[in-house]
Structures are given as C-alpha cells and as structure tokens.
C-alpha positions as a printed NumPy array, in Angstrom:
array([[-40.914, -14.81 ,  -1.935],
       [-39.595, -12.143,   0.407],
       [-39.52 ,  -9.616,  -2.441],
       [-43.086, -10.422,  -3.413],
       [-44.264,  -9.983,   0.15 ],
       [-42.562,  -6.616,   0.345],
       [-44.21 ,  -5.358,  -2.832],
       [-47.703,  -6.611,  -2.012],
       [-50.115,  -4.139,  -0.387],
       [-50.309,  -4.548,   3.371],
       [-54.048,  -4.713,   4.033],
       [-53.411,  -5.097,   7.762],
       [-53.145,  -1.308,   7.922],
       [-56.743,  -0.91 ,   6.729],
       [-58.853,   1.157,   9.11 ],
       [-62.547,   0.335,   9.39 ],
       [-64.957,   3.232,   8.871],
       [-68.549,   2.958,  10.022],
       [-70.255,   6.228,   9.253],
       [-73.988,   6.653,   8.795],
       [-75.01 ,   9.297,   6.301],
       [-73.157,  11.844,   4.2  ],
       [-70.306,  12.677,   4.009],
       [-69.053,   9.101,   4.284],
       [-65.515,  10.086,   5.369],
       [-65.042,  12.685,   8.095],
       [-61.511,  12.214,   9.447],
       [-59.969,  13.625,   6.245],
       [-61.088,  15.977,   3.51 ],
       [-61.66 ,  13.943,   0.341],
       [-62.552,  15.12 ,  -3.162],
       [-62.947,  14.125,  -6.822],
       [-64.195,  10.561,  -6.189],
       [-63.684,   7.806,  -8.761],
       [-65.003,   4.346,  -7.924],
       [-64.097,   0.994,  -9.472],
       [-65.992,  -2.281,  -9.029],
       [-63.674,  -5.278,  -8.909],
       [-64.265,  -8.841,  -7.678],
       [-67.174,  -8.121,  -5.369],
       [-65.788,  -4.926,  -3.857],
       [-65.841,  -1.219,  -4.594],
       [-62.543,   0.639,  -4.561],
       [-63.048,   4.351,  -4.041],
       [-60.155,   6.573,  -5.104],
       [-60.166,  10.211,  -4.005],
       [-58.034,  13.287,  -3.865],
       [-56.9  ,  14.55 ,  -0.451],
       [-57.649,  18.193,   0.351],
       [-55.03 ,  19.454,   2.804],
       [-55.411,  23.23 ,   2.476],
       [-55.287,  25.005,   5.861],
       [-58.26 ,  27.12 ,   6.861],
       [-56.425,  30.289,   5.836],
       [-55.741,  29.106,   2.271],
       [-58.328,  29.668,  -0.437],
       [-56.953,  27.309,  -3.049],
       [-56.303,  23.613,  -3.451],
       [-53.466,  21.895,  -1.637],
       [-53.363,  18.288,  -2.813],
       [-50.257,  16.092,  -2.663],
       [-51.556,  12.522,  -2.685],
       [-54.466,  10.292,  -3.564],
       [-56.376,   8.064,  -1.138],
       [-58.174,   4.742,  -1.498],
       [-61.057,   3.15 ,   0.395],
       [-62.743,  -0.218,  -0.13 ],
       [-66.138,  -1.695,   0.669],
       [-68.085,  -4.886,   0.038],
       [-71.484,  -3.275,   0.689],
       [-71.15 ,   0.523,   0.104],
       [-71.914,   1.079,   3.803],
       [-68.872,  -0.193,   5.678],
       [-65.612,   1.215,   4.342],
       [-61.958,   0.501,   4.99 ],
       [-59.354,   3.24 ,   4.714],
       [-56.043,   2.045,   3.285],
       [-52.64 ,   3.752,   3.219],
       [-52.218,   6.285,   0.431],
       [-51.208,   4.266,  -2.649],
       [-49.892,   7.158,  -4.739],
       [-48.227,  10.53 ,  -4.23 ],
       [-47.576,  13.138,  -6.889],
       [-43.854,  12.677,  -6.161],
       [-44.077,   9.316,  -7.959],
       [-44.068,  11.312, -11.207],
       [-40.588,  12.814, -11.492],
       [-41.734,  15.043, -14.357],
       [-44.575,  16.552, -12.283],
       [-44.365,  19.649, -10.086],
       [-47.39 ,  19.047,  -7.855],
       [-51.199,  19.077,  -7.624],
       [-52.683,  15.602,  -7.125],
       [-55.967,  16.445,  -8.824],
       [-58.835,  14.304, -10.141],
       [-58.152,  10.775, -11.356],
       [-59.621,   7.377, -12.233],
       [-58.447,   3.751, -11.99 ],
       [-59.402,   0.936, -14.367],
       [-58.399,  -2.734, -14.565],
       [-57.206,  -4.492, -17.7  ],
       [-55.599,  -7.929, -17.967],
       [-54.829,  -8.054, -14.261],
       [-53.152,  -4.633, -14.18 ],
       [-54.591,  -1.469, -12.653],
       [-54.06 ,   1.767, -14.554],
       [-54.46 ,   5.066, -12.717],
       [-54.948,   8.167, -14.878],
       [-54.172,  11.311, -12.881],
       [-54.132,  15.076, -13.43 ],
       [-51.041,  16.917, -12.158],
       [-49.047,  20.088, -12.789],
       [-46.19 ,  19.535, -15.245],
       [-42.711,  20.826, -14.417],
       [-42.709,  22.635, -17.77 ],
       [-45.992,  24.345, -16.92 ],
       [-49.635,  23.566, -17.479],
       [-51.729,  20.674, -16.322],
       [-50.941,  17.204, -17.641],
       [-52.244,  13.647, -17.387],
       [-49.99 ,  10.826, -16.239],
       [-50.488,   7.101, -15.726],
       [-49.544,   4.948, -12.747],
       [-49.783,   1.154, -12.741],
       [-50.036,  -1.589, -10.122],
       [-50.764,  -5.296,  -9.795],
       [-53.373,  -4.746,  -7.072],
       [-56.125,  -2.13 ,  -6.668],
       [-54.528,  -1.004,  -3.392],
       [-51.123,  -0.574,  -5.004],
       [-48.303,   0.092,  -4.681],
       [-48.587,   2.221,  -7.829],
       [-45.661,   3.557,  -9.843],
       [-45.264,   5.814, -12.863],
       [-46.054,   3.565, -15.82 ],
       [-44.374,   5.579, -18.572],
       [-41.914,   8.081, -17.108],
       [-43.578,  10.969, -18.914],
       [-47.016,  12.515, -19.331],
       [-49.605,  10.991, -21.642],
       [-51.203,  14.41 , -22.222],
       [-49.472,  17.796, -22.048],
       [-50.823,  21.287, -22.548],
       [-49.466,  21.791, -26.066],
       [-51.306,  18.686, -27.314],
       [-54.748,  20.282, -26.91 ],
       [-55.674,  23.496, -28.676],
       [-59.47 ,  23.819, -28.473],
       [-59.002,  25.763, -25.246],
       [-56.241,  28.327, -24.762],
       [-55.946,  27.956, -20.99 ],
       [-53.12 ,  26.036, -19.301],
       [-55.394,  23.882, -17.123],
       [-57.622,  22.259, -19.761],
       [-55.899,  18.861, -19.451],
       [-57.454,  17.645, -16.197],
       [-60.146,  15.269, -14.922],
       [-59.406,  12.052, -16.84 ],
       [-62.165,   9.447, -17.198],
       [-61.507,   6.083, -18.826],
       [-63.706,   3.33 , -20.233],
       [-63.122,  -0.024, -21.94 ],
       [-65.955,  -0.63 , -24.395],
       [-67.63 ,  -3.978, -25.03 ],
       [-65.388,  -4.604, -28.057],
       [-62.248,  -4.09 , -25.962],
       [-61.453,  -0.616, -27.269],
       [-60.427,   1.767, -24.486],
       [-61.046,   5.52 , -24.507],
       [-59.845,   8.402, -22.359],
       [-61.986,  11.516, -21.827],
       [-60.758,  14.663, -20.06 ],
       [-60.862,  18.443, -20.094],
       [-61.692,  21.867, -18.699],
       [-63.66 ,  24.364, -20.859],
       [-63.236,  21.851, -23.709],
       [-63.895,  18.108, -23.478],
       [-61.365,  15.905, -25.261],
       [-61.251,  12.185, -25.965],
       [-58.968,   9.706, -27.692],
       [-58.616,   5.977, -28.239],
       [-56.079,   4.125, -26.113],
       [-53.934,   1.263, -27.337],
       [-54.429,  -2.115, -25.674],
       [-51.406,  -1.437, -23.455],
       [-53.406,   1.491, -21.939],
       [-50.269,   3.645, -22.051],
       [-50.482,   5.291, -25.482],
       [-53.071,   6.928, -27.682],
       [-54.19 ,   5.048, -30.776],
       [-55.228,   7.943, -32.982],
       [-55.868,  11.679, -32.752],
       [-57.182,  13.73 , -29.853],
       [-60.777,  14.758, -30.598],
       [-63.026,  17.442, -29.111],
       [-66.488,  16.326, -27.981],
       [-69.438,  18.294, -29.335],
       [-72.926,  18.412, -27.812],
       [-72.012,  19.286, -24.216],
       [-73.627,  22.689, -23.532],
       [-71.876,  24.888, -20.941],
       [-69.163,  22.276, -20.364],
       [-66.816,  23.256, -17.542],
       [-64.92 ,  20.12 , -16.444],
       [-65.223,  16.718, -14.723],
       [-66.299,  14.407, -17.568],
       [-67.342,  10.905, -16.48 ],
       [-68.048,   8.305, -19.161],
       [-70.099,   5.168, -18.544],
       [-72.26 ,   2.751, -20.543],
       [-75.546,   1.014, -19.761],
       [-77.88 ,  -1.037, -21.973],
       [-76.351,   0.216, -25.209],
       [-76.368,   3.882, -24.166],
       [-73.249,   5.946, -23.544],
       [-73.555,   8.568, -20.818],
       [-71.203,  11.528, -20.571],
       [-71.821,  13.474, -17.373],
       [-69.888,  16.637, -16.613],
       [-69.759,  19.829, -14.56 ],
       [-71.392,  22.977, -15.94 ],
       [-71.075,  26.656, -15.022],
       [-69.542,  27.865, -11.738],
       [-70.429,  27.12 ,  -8.983],
       [-70.862,  23.787, -10.667],
       [-73.844,  21.578, -11.328],
       [-73.625,  18.181, -13.043],
       [-75.293,  17.803, -16.441],
       [-75.191,  14.917, -18.903],
       [-75.593,  13.916, -22.522],
       [-76.418,  10.538, -24.091],
       [-75.453,   8.794, -27.31 ],
       [-75.73 ,   5.409, -28.998],
       [-72.174,   5.879, -30.293],
       [-69.175,   6.841, -28.189],
       [-68.064,   9.133, -31.025],
       [-71.395,  10.963, -30.905],
       [-73.544,  12.733, -31.764],
       [-74.362,  13.508, -28.138],
       [-77.83 ,  14.633, -27.06 ],
       [-78.018,  16.94 , -24.068],
       [-80.377,  15.602, -21.381],
       [-80.229,  18.316, -18.721],
       [-79.08 ,  18.769, -15.135],
       [-78.391,  15.589, -13.166],
       [-77.178,  17.096,  -9.893],
       [-77.569,  20.586,  -8.47 ],
       [-74.85 ,  22.608,  -6.727],
       [-73.349,  20.51 ,  -3.944],
       [-73.535,  22.179,  -0.55 ],
       [-70.774,  24.651,   0.342],
       [-68.535,  23.715,  -2.614],
       [-67.853,  25.609,  -5.835],
       [-66.903,  22.392,  -7.626],
       [-68.921,  19.251,  -8.25 ],
       [-67.234,  16.025,  -9.36 ],
       [-69.072,  12.745,  -9.907],
       [-68.524,   9.026, -10.259],
       [-71.3  ,   6.69 , -11.422],
       [-71.235,   2.938, -10.821],
       [-73.494,  -0.087, -10.641],
       [-72.804,  -2.484,  -7.781],
       [-74.757,  -5.602,  -6.862],
       [-77.765,  -4.538,  -8.921],
       [-77.991,  -0.963,  -7.64 ],
       [-76.757,   2.289,  -9.159],
       [-74.861,   4.932,  -7.22 ],
       [-73.908,   8.578,  -7.665],
       [-70.716,   9.481,  -5.804],
       [-69.762,  13.146,  -5.451],
       [-68.25 ,  15.679,  -3.076],
       [-69.508,  18.655,  -1.116],
       [-68.091,  20.982,   1.538],
       [-70.353,  19.882,   4.353],
       [-67.986,  19.015,   7.209],
       [-68.261,  21.665,   9.909],
       [-66.647,  23.917,  10.841],
       [-63.859,  23.934,   8.25 ],
       [-65.344,  22.307,   5.151],
       [-65.703,  24.232,   1.923],
       [-64.543,  24.535,  -1.667],
       [-60.932,  23.65 ,  -0.789],
       [-61.728,  21.172,   1.989],
       [-64.292,  18.855,   0.436],
       [-65.922,  15.567,   1.431],
       [-67.149,  12.552,  -0.537],
       [-70.833,  11.595,  -0.412],
       [-72.928,   8.79 ,  -1.935],
       [-76.584,   8.727,  -2.981],
       [-78.647,   6.368,  -5.119],
       [-79.022,   6.876,  -8.869],
       [-82.146,   5.828, -10.779],
       [-82.887,   5.477, -14.501],
       [-86.101,   6.164, -16.395],
       [-87.598,   3.583, -18.756],
       [-86.163,   5.437, -21.771],
       [-82.645,   5.152, -20.342],
       [-82.344,   8.737, -19.151],
       [-81.234,   9.359, -15.58 ],
       [-83.458,  10.774, -12.875],
       [-82.23 ,  13.882, -11.113],
       [-80.109,  13.079,  -8.073],
       [-81.586,  13.794,  -4.666],
       [-78.668,  14.721,  -2.409],
       [-79.234,  13.633,   1.172],
       [-77.57 ,  13.861,   4.561],
       [-78.9  ,  10.377,   5.348],
       [-76.989,   8.803,   2.454],
       [-77.648,   5.227,   1.398],
       [-79.085,   2.527,   3.651]])
C-alpha cells in the first residue's frame, strides 16, 4: 500500500487558476495545447516555453498539465513528464498528445533524438496526471523512417485517435503529413507509414478528430501559420480541403490547435504570444474559444477573442 501511495499522483499540489479571458494561463508560458476529455473533466497538456527574452528560439524541457471540470476554473498540477524521461532523447519537449485506452494513458511526444533529427516517443501512466514513464525505451518514429520530406524535423506534432471500431491511428509531420495504424497495445505500428494527400500548403500541427461520421484533419499552413482543415468520410481519404479555420494567432509565428467536445459544447484550443511584455513566438500562451459547426458538418471560422469563453 505504501508503494502504491508513492506512485499515485499527489493532487494536493494542484494550484487553482481563476483567470477570465485569454490567455487562460499567465504565470507560465504554455504552448502546443492538447486536451483530453476523461470522466467528466478536461485534462489540458501543454509544452512549457522557457526561452529567456534574449533567445529567439524554443527552449522547452518539460510538459505541463492542467485540469478543469467546467473549462473556466483550472487547476495546475506538477509537471508529469520531462524530456529526461527518454534516455534516448537529447532535448526539446515539443508538441504532444495524450489518449486513454483500457485504463492506461499514452502520451505521444516529439523530441530531439540523440542520433539527430526529431523523433516521436511514447510515455505511459495509470492516471492522467501521471507519473509518466518511457513506455518502450526507444522512439516509435525516427527521421530515417519517413522519406516524403528531406528535412530532419518532419517527425513532430503527433496526434492520435481511436476510431469507433477500436483501430488507433497516429498522425504527425512537418512539410509532409504522415499517418499509420497502431496496434492495440498503442506502442507499435500495425502496417506501413503513409503520407496524407489533400492537405494544401501543409506545414505542421495535424490534429485528427471525428464527429457524426466525418473525419476532420486540421493543420497549420504557411508561415506565420494559420490553421486550415480538410474533411473525409474515410480516415484513409480522400480528403477534401475546406479552407482556413483560424487566422494567424496574435504575436506568434506558430499556430497549434486542439479540438474537443465537452458537455455538449465544442472548443478550439490554441496558443498565441499575447502576454505582455515578454510574450511572442518563443514565449507562447494557451487560449480557448468556442467552435461551431455548420449544418453540412463543416466548421465555422474561429473568432479569436480576448474575452475567451463564458
């Protein structure tokens, strides 16, 4: 019993956050949001921008987690995962996503591999707040596995979905969007790595979700980035481009989204560089606004607000 208590997440360290409007978190710089709905709560996983004002590039060593039962009042929890948990990784705690399956929580993360190039690893935990540990001891995706793009940073921004039939898929990429089936253990691919077609001007940040029989693949385009999306009735495509979903986020070159439905409402979670005086492309902040669908299933363009959700 003592061992179990030691391994369980200590929620007593949770810090309440009551912040009206956007950004929703102002005591830290947070980026690349990925939200998960689980048992009546939303768990919001983010990167942690720690670059000093004088540095014009990303400095990210850990991931953060916040929870809420109403999308308005948030609790900040201790960091559940650091890039040091992956002994094969060199650094860069970049974009990620967590998903639950059979009582386990699988965290797909983008990091820099010790052998060079970006890679995707997997951490696992028994609770959404962790503690998380390296699930495999090696990367799931490494740079030499993907050849549609010749750059060394194309294996980033993982997004994961479990379809209605139980089949899981992982999407990821920069300049090329890749996807592959996952085995039921969520730790191995079950087939080849494929390249998604039908995503004009794809840059990075794929996010896959499903609603009423439609698959939605949203992603960042151009640079500075906007968010566009495509739709399909089949996760393997063909994908039909539907246009821009979100314009350039204020004071940030990048734009990274998470889309969820919670208690009957739909939400678009993203980051900008709005915290004064030091916010910007390398010191970003998570925001939340409502998302609405048209009768034909397409998504209405996001209206970014400083007021946020009410």
